[in-house]
C-alpha positions in Angstrom: 65.2 -39.3 100.5 65.9 -39.0 96.8 67.5 -36.6 94.4 67.5 -36.1 90.6 70.7 -35.0 88.9 70.4 -33.6 85.4 73.5 -34.2 83.3 74.6 -33.6 79.7 76.4 -36.1 77.5 76.7 -37.2 73.9 77.4 -40.9 73.9 77.0 -43.6 76.5 78.3 -47.3 76.3 75.8 -50.1 76.5 77.1 -51.0 79.9 76.4 -47.4 81.1 75.2 -48.6 84.6 78.7 -49.7 85.4 80.1 -46.3 84.5 77.5 -44.5 86.6 78.5 -46.8 89.5 82.0 -45.3 89.0 80.6 -41.8 88.7 78.9 -42.2 92.1 82.0 -43.5 93.7 84.2 -40.7 92.3 81.6 -38.1 93.4 81.9 -39.5 97.0 85.7 -39.3 96.8 85.6 -35.7 95.5 85.6 -34.3 99.1 87.5 -35.2 102.2 84.5 -36.2 104.2 83.2 -38.1 101.2 86.5 -40.1 100.9 86.0 -41.3 104.5 82.4 -42.2 103.9 83.5 -44.1 100.7 85.9 -46.2 102.7 83.2 -47.0 105.2 80.8 -48.5 102.7 83.1 -49.8 100.0 86.2 -51.1 101.9 87.3 -52.9 105.0 90.6 -53.9 106.4 91.6 -57.5 107.2 95.0 -58.4 108.5 96.4 -55.1 107.2 95.0 -55.6 103.7 92.3 -53.3 102.2 89.5 -55.4 100.7 86.2 -54.6 98.9 83.2 -54.5 101.1 80.5 -56.7 99.6 77.8 -55.7 102.2 74.6 -54.2 101.0 74.7 -50.5 100.1 72.2 -48.0 101.5 71.1 -46.7 98.1 69.8 -47.5 94.7 69.9 -45.5 91.4 68.4 -45.2 88.0 69.5 -43.6 84.8 67.0 -42.2 82.3 67.5 -40.7 78.9 66.3 -40.9 75.2 68.6 -42.3 72.6 68.7 -42.5 68.8 67.2 -45.9 68.0 68.2 -45.9 64.4 71.9 -45.3 65.3 71.6 -48.1 67.8 70.6 -50.5 65.1 73.9 -49.8 63.4 76.0 -50.0 66.5 74.6 -51.9 69.5 77.6 -51.0 71.7 76.9 -47.3 71.8 73.9 -45.1 72.8 73.6 -41.7 71.0 71.9 -39.5 73.6 69.0 -37.3 72.4 68.0 -35.8 75.7 69.4 -34.6 79.1 70.6 -37.5 81.2 68.6 -37.9 84.4 70.3 -39.7 87.3 67.9 -40.6 90.1 69.4 -41.7 93.5 67.5 -42.9 96.6 68.8 -43.7 100.0 67.9 -44.2 103.7 71.2 -42.7 104.7 71.4 -38.9 104.9 75.2 -39.1 105.3 75.5 -40.8 102.0 73.3 -38.3 100.2 75.0 -35.3 101.8 78.5 -36.5 100.8 77.3 -37.5 97.3 75.6 -34.1 96.8 78.8 -32.2 97.8 80.8 -34.3 95.5 78.4 -33.8 92.6 79.0 -30.0 93.0 82.7 -30.4 92.5 83.9 -29.0 89.2 86.8 -31.5 89.1 84.3 -34.3 88.6 83.5 -33.1 85.1 83.9 -34.0 82.3 83.5 -37.7 83.3 84.6 -40.1 80.7 82.4 -43.2 80.0 83.8 -45.3 77.1 83.9 -43.2 73.9 81.6 -40.6 75.4 80.5 -39.6 78.9 79.2 -36.7 81.0 80.2 -33.2 79.8 78.7 -31.2 82.6 76.1 -31.1 85.4 73.0 -28.9 85.0 71.2 -29.1 88.3 70.4 -31.3 91.4 66.8 -31.4 92.6 65.6 -32.8 95.9 62.5 -34.9 95.1 59.4 -35.2 97.1 59.2 -38.7 98.7 55.9 -40.3 99.2 55.1 -41.8 102.7 53.5 -45.2 102.4 50.9 -45.6 105.2 48.9 -48.5 103.9 49.8 -52.2 103.6 49.5 -52.0 99.9 51.2 -49.8 97.3 51.5 -49.6 93.5 55.1 -49.2 92.3 56.5 -48.5 88.9 60.1 -49.2 88.1 62.6 -46.5 87.3 65.3 -49.2 86.7 64.7 -52.9 86.0 64.3 -55.3 88.9 66.5 -58.4 88.9 65.4 -61.5 90.7 67.5 -64.6 90.5 67.7 -67.8 92.6 70.9 -69.2 94.1 71.8 -70.8 90.8 71.6 -67.4 89.0 68.4 -68.4 87.2 66.3 -65.3 86.4 62.8 -65.4 87.7 59.9 -63.3 86.3 56.3 -62.8 87.4 55.0 -63.1 83.9 54.9 -65.8 81.1 57.4 -64.4 78.6 55.7 -66.3 75.7 52.5 -64.2 76.0 53.6 -61.5 78.4 50.8 -62.3 80.7 51.0 -62.5 84.5 51.7 -66.0 85.9 48.8 -67.5 87.8 49.3 -67.0 91.5 48.9 -70.8 92.2 51.5 -71.7 89.5 54.8 -73.3 90.5 56.8 -70.6 88.7 55.0 -67.7 90.5 55.2 -69.3 93.9 59.0 -69.8 93.3 59.3 -66.1 92.1 57.5 -64.9 95.2 59.6 -67.0 97.5 62.9 -65.6 96.1 61.5 -62.0 96.0 60.8 -62.4 99.8 64.2 -63.9 100.4 66.0 -61.1 98.6 63.9 -58.4 100.2 64.4 -59.9 103.7 68.2 -60.0 103.1 68.2 -56.3 102.0 66.4 -55.2 105.1 68.6 -57.3 107.4 71.8 -55.9 105.9 70.8 -52.3 106.2 68.4 -51.9 109.1 69.4 -55.0 111.0 65.9 -56.5 110.9 64.3 -58.5 108.0 60.7 -58.4 106.7 58.1 -58.0 109.4 55.6 -60.0 107.3 55.8 -61.7 104.0 55.4 -59.7 100.8 52.6 -60.3 98.2 53.2 -59.3 94.6 50.6 -58.6 91.9 51.9 -57.7 88.4 49.8 -55.0 86.7 51.6 -54.1 83.6 55.0 -55.8 83.7 57.3 -56.7 80.8 60.6 -58.6 80.4 63.7 -56.4 80.0 67.1 -57.7 79.0 70.1 -55.7 80.3 73.8 -55.7 79.4 75.9 -55.3 82.5 79.6 -55.8 83.2 80.5 -57.9 86.3 83.9 -58.4 87.8 84.7 -61.9 88.9 87.4 -62.8 91.3 90.9 -61.8 90.0 89.8 -61.5 86.4 88.7 -58.7 84.1 85.1 -57.6 84.2 82.9 -59.5 81.7 79.7 -58.4 80.0 76.7 -60.4 81.0 73.1 -60.4 79.9 70.6 -60.1 82.8 66.9 -60.9 82.4 64.9 -58.5 84.5 61.4 -57.1 84.6 60.0 -53.5 84.4 56.6 -51.9 84.7 54.0 -51.4 87.3 53.0 -53.8 90.1 51.2 -54.0 93.4 53.2 -54.9 96.5 51.6 -55.8 99.8 53.3 -56.0 103.2 54.0 -54.1 106.4 54.0 -50.3 105.7 57.4 -49.9 107.3 58.9 -52.6 105.1 57.3 -51.1 102.0 58.8 -47.7 102.9 62.3 -49.2 103.3 62.1 -51.0 100.0 60.9 -47.9 98.3 64.0 -46.0 99.5 66.5 -48.9 99.1 65.2 -50.5 95.9 64.2 -54.0 95.2 65.9 -57.1 93.9 69.6 -57.8 93.3 72.4 -55.3 92.3 70.5 -52.3 93.6 73.6 -50.2 93.9 74.5 -51.1 90.3 71.6 -49.4 88.7 68.8 -51.9 89.2 65.6 -52.1 91.3 64.7 -48.4 91.9 60.9 -47.9 92.2 58.5 -45.0 92.4 55.1 -44.8 94.0 52.3 -44.4 91.4 
């Protein structure tokens, strides 16, 4: 299940994904039922202390807009918005989307400050038609960049960044990429539905490009720090069990899905 929220705003900071994470959280907390749901997925209690829940979240999101590229050349910390802001959200959890929807309707959520700018108002919320994947092969396009890293935080891409061509399937780099893609996808499904991949995924890049993203990450007990993440965007073919493909379609792919990464659409 997925929705599109059309918003208005003038300026967004370069780390806008972080601010939309906060926007989603505040939307959940805008109603009494939403507050209880927020606690369920974002917090847990241990020995009387409230802690942040690091478990996988049942949703992903993407933010789409046009911005002034000439102004961005002058100030790379701010994006001057030239179009409506479209927030896409996908989830397997109806309770999440119902609570989010009700919160997004709340007038007290707007205006929502994001750095020097932010969201001035909400225009509409549309329930999008979701495709049902019935075959063992599907072509996806990214709505937000996909982040694949190994345990050492090394970014992995399915293309040769020097010539922007797909890596040969038999190459060591591609085999390693596919291994980590399967590991991350298996972990996502285990954390949300309780069962990992039914069969291994196969990946074929069709028109994929490298994308570098600025994103703020909070380390333990220190202030959030702005990092550069190397991701990929574009279209690709994914093969696997149809049920697995449907779950990944709804939940997103790769790391940091609930932070504005990994949302895909069926082509």
